[in-house]
C-alpha positions in Angstrom: -0.6 -14.9 -28.9 2.8 -12.7 -30.0 6.0 -14.2 -28.4 7.7 -11.0 -26.2 11.0 -11.2 -24.3 13.2 -8.9 -22.8 16.7 -8.1 -21.6 16.7 -6.3 -18.7 20.0 -5.2 -17.2 21.3 -3.5 -14.2 23.5 0.0 -15.3 26.1 -0.8 -12.3 28.7 -1.6 -14.3 29.7 -2.5 -17.9 28.2 -5.1 -19.9 30.5 -8.5 -20.2 30.4 -11.6 -22.4 27.6 -12.9 -19.9 25.4 -9.9 -21.0 25.9 -10.3 -24.3 25.4 -14.0 -24.1 22.2 -13.4 -22.4 20.9 -10.6 -24.8 21.6 -12.5 -27.9 20.1 -15.4 -26.8 16.6 -13.5 -26.1 16.8 -11.3 -29.2 17.3 -14.5 -31.4 14.3 -16.1 -29.7 12.2 -13.6 -30.4 13.1 -13.3 -34.1 12.7 -16.7 -34.5 9.5 -16.3 -33.3 8.5 -13.4 -35.2 8.0 -11.9 -31.9 8.7 -8.6 -29.7 12.4 -8.0 -27.9 12.5 -5.5 -25.5 15.1 -3.8 -23.6 14.4 -2.6 -19.9 16.8 -1.1 -17.8 16.1 -1.9 -14.1 17.8 1.0 -12.2 16.2 0.5 -8.8 19.3 0.9 -7.0 19.9 4.2 -7.0 23.2 3.9 -4.9 25.0 1.9 -7.4 23.4 2.8 -11.1 25.2 5.2 -13.2 24.0 7.2 -16.5 27.6 6.4 -18.0 26.8 2.4 -17.3 23.4 3.0 -18.9 24.8 4.8 -21.9 27.2 1.8 -22.2 24.6 -0.4 -22.2 23.2 1.0 -25.2 26.7 1.4 -27.3 27.6 -2.1 -26.3 24.0 -3.7 -27.6 24.2 -1.7 -30.7 27.7 -2.6 -31.3 26.7 -6.4 -30.8 23.6 -5.7 -33.7 20.9 -5.6 -31.6 17.9 -3.7 -31.9 15.1 -3.2 -29.8 11.9 -1.5 -29.4 11.4 2.4 -28.2 10.9 3.7 -25.3 13.0 1.6 -23.3 11.6 1.2 -19.8 13.4 2.9 -17.1 12.4 1.6 -13.9 13.6 4.4 -11.8 11.2 6.5 -13.6 8.3 4.2 -12.0 8.7 3.8 -8.3 4.8 5.0 -8.1 3.8 1.8 -9.6 5.7 -0.5 -7.6 4.4 1.4 -4.2 1.1 0.7 -5.8 1.7 -3.2 -6.1 3.5 -3.4 -2.5 0.2 -1.4 -1.2 -2.1 -4.5 -2.6 0.1 -6.6 -0.6 -0.4 -4.7 2.1 -4.1 -4.2 2.2 -4.5 -8.0 1.7 -1.9 -8.3 5.0 0.4 -10.4 2.6 3.5 -8.4 4.0 5.3 -7.5 7.2 7.9 -4.8 8.3 10.7 -6.9 9.4 13.6 -4.7 11.5 16.2 -7.3 12.3 19.7 -6.9 10.9 21.5 -9.8 9.2 23.5 -10.8 12.3 20.2 -10.9 14.0 18.8 -13.4 11.6 21.5 -15.7 11.6 21.3 -15.8 15.5 17.6 -16.4 15.2 18.3 -19.0 11.7 20.9 -20.6 14.2 18.4 -21.6 17.4 15.6 -22.6 15.0 16.5 -25.5 12.9 13.4 -25.5 10.8 14.9 -21.9 9.4 17.7 -22.3 6.7 20.8 -20.3 6.1 21.5 -21.0 2.8 18.5 -19.4 0.9 19.1 -18.9 -2.9 20.0 -15.0 -2.1 20.3 -14.5 1.4 19.3 -16.5 4.4 15.7 -18.3 4.1 14.4 -16.3 7.5 10.2 -16.5 8.3 8.8 -13.9 10.8 5.9 -12.3 11.9 4.8 -8.7 12.1 6.1 -6.8 15.4 3.4 -5.7 18.2 1.7 -2.6 17.2 3.4 -0.9 19.9 6.8 -2.1 19.5 6.4 -1.4 15.3 5.3 2.2 16.1 8.1 2.9 18.9 10.7 1.6 15.9 9.3 3.7 13.2 9.2 6.6 15.3 12.8 6.3 16.1 13.7 6.1 12.2 14.7 2.5 12.3 15.4 1.0 9.3 13.4 -2.2 7.9 12.3 -4.4 5.3 9.3 -5.5 3.6 8.9 -9.3 3.9 6.8 -11.4 1.9 4.7 -13.6 4.6 4.5 -17.3 3.5 2.3 -18.0 6.0 0.0 -15.4 4.8 0.2 -16.3 1.2 -0.4 -20.0 2.1 -3.6 -18.5 3.9 -4.4 -16.3 0.7 -4.2 -18.8 -1.8 -5.2 -22.0 0.2 -5.1 -25.3 -1.6 -3.8 -23.6 -4.5 -0.6 -22.8 -3.0 0.2 -26.5 -2.8 -0.7 -26.7 -6.5 1.5 -23.4 -7.6 3.9 -24.3 -10.4 5.2 -22.5 -14.0 6.2 -23.7 -17.3 10.0 -23.9 -18.0 11.3 -24.7 -21.7 14.5 -26.9 -21.6 15.8 -28.4 -25.1 12.8 -27.0 -26.8 10.5 -29.2 -24.6 7.7 -27.4 -21.5 7.6 -29.2 -18.7 5.5 -28.0 -15.6 7.9 -27.2 -12.6 6.3 -27.4 -8.9 6.9 -23.8 -7.4 9.1 -23.8 -4.3 9.0 -20.1 -3.0 9.7 -21.5 0.4 13.1 -21.9 -0.4 13.2 -17.9 -0.1 11.7 -17.7 3.5 10.1 -14.6 3.8 11.7 -12.9 1.1 12.5 -9.3 1.5 10.3 -7.3 -1.6 11.0 -3.8 -0.8 12.8 -1.9 2.1 12.2 1.2 3.6 14.8 3.4 1.7 14.0 1.7 -1.7 10.0 1.0 -2.5 10.9 -2.3 -3.9 13.2 -5.0 -5.0 14.2 -6.7 -7.8 11.5 -9.5 -7.4 8.5 -7.0 -7.4 9.7 -5.0 -9.9 10.7 -7.4 -12.4 7.3 -9.5 -11.8 5.1 -6.2 -12.5 7.2 -5.0 -15.5 7.2 -8.2 -17.4 3.1 -8.3 -16.5 2.8 -4.6 -17.5 4.8 -5.2 -20.7 3.0 -8.8 -21.8 6.6 -10.7 -21.5 5.5 -14.0 -22.9 9.0 -15.7 -22.2 11.3 -14.6 -19.4 14.6 -15.7 -20.7 17.8 -15.4 -18.4 20.8 -17.4 -16.9 20.5 -20.2 -14.8 21.8 -18.3 -11.9 18.4 -16.6 -11.6 16.4 -19.8 -12.2 15.6 -20.2 -8.1 13.7 -16.6 -8.6 10.8 -18.4 -10.7 9.8 -19.8 -7.7 9.2 -16.5 -5.8 8.1 -14.8 -9.0 5.4 -17.6 -9.6 3.9 -17.0 -6.0 4.1 -12.9 -6.5 1.8 -13.5 -9.9 -0.5 -15.7 -8.1 -1.2 -13.1 -5.3 -1.5 -10.0 -7.7 -3.2 -11.4 -10.4 -0.5 -11.5 -12.8 0.2 -14.0 -15.8 2.7 -16.5 -15.8 5.5 -16.1 -18.8 7.2 -19.3 -19.8 11.0 -19.6 -18.5 13.9 -20.7 -20.3 17.5 -20.4 -18.1 20.4 -20.8 -20.5 23.9 -21.6 -19.2 26.5 -19.0 -18.0 29.7 -17.9 -19.5 32.4 -18.5 -17.2 36.2 -17.7 -16.9 39.1 -19.9 -17.1 38.6 -21.6 -13.8 34.9 -22.2 -14.2 33.7 -19.2 -12.6 30.7 -17.3 -13.5 31.7 -13.9 -15.3 30.6 -10.5 -12.9 31.0 -7.0 -13.6 34.4 -6.7 -12.1 35.7 -8.9 -14.7 37.2 -5.8 -16.4 39.0 -7.9 -19.0 35.4 -9.5 -20.0 33.7 -6.4 -20.3 32.8 -5.9 -24.1 34.1 -2.3 -24.0 37.3 -3.7 -23.0 37.2 -6.5 -25.4 36.2 -4.0 -28.4 39.0 -1.8 -27.7 41.3 -4.4 -27.7 40.6 -5.1 -31.3 37.7 -7.6 -31.0 35.1 -7.9 -33.4 31.4 -8.6 -33.1 32.5 -12.1 -34.7 35.0 -12.6 -32.2 32.7 -12.0 -29.4 30.0 -14.5 -31.0 32.9 -17.3 -31.1 33.7 -16.5 -27.6 30.2 -17.3 -26.2 29.6 -20.0 -28.4 27.0 -18.3 -30.7 27.3 -18.5 -34.6 
């Protein structure tokens, strides 16, 4: 089987040293395995993504000496495919509309000890579909909502296989089997009324479509593998091998963000830094 991996940035800002580390790590892994390296633009957030940032991604990666296959997949051109995946989940009764605001969810969690306020990316909320009449009333009023993946329905759908869900993670060159625990997310949001998909659904869909065998990304996204494994099982998609690499941090030990202007590749390049300087900064020789 051919080794296939990808670098999948969102064009919501300029790439920084952390992105350089992730892209170079993935590209080098593909070359060492005589495999394929893909670039994917994850631009489903139409409110924050900008064409100038996408152009900067290509410029910065080329400056780093990376090359990738063409054409580049841009997620904003494939909303219909994500809608079809969501429709499969709807048809199987695996998702429901949630109209609650964040404050309402936090209030519910405060009064329900089995719910958690500290999920990997949002409160780990678990709910249920509304009564048909109530839902119809809210829809008629144009109320915003999110599509949540029902863990209860997923457990029922998969049966005993739910408890056996696992994924393979590569650490230090060795593979280990990790038990999947998607419940840490609660009933995760996988689409919204104003955006027909989420990072989770679109990313898992595209990895399956593009034949990605190894997902190589920062350890800040390690928890996502647990939810992604559940989506793969529910949608009959293959499960890749995961590698989660260390993060590049600032002098205070904080993870770099796109707001850290001084750490962007453009700022470093404009300041006279060379490609070799960047490699030294991120600890890649």
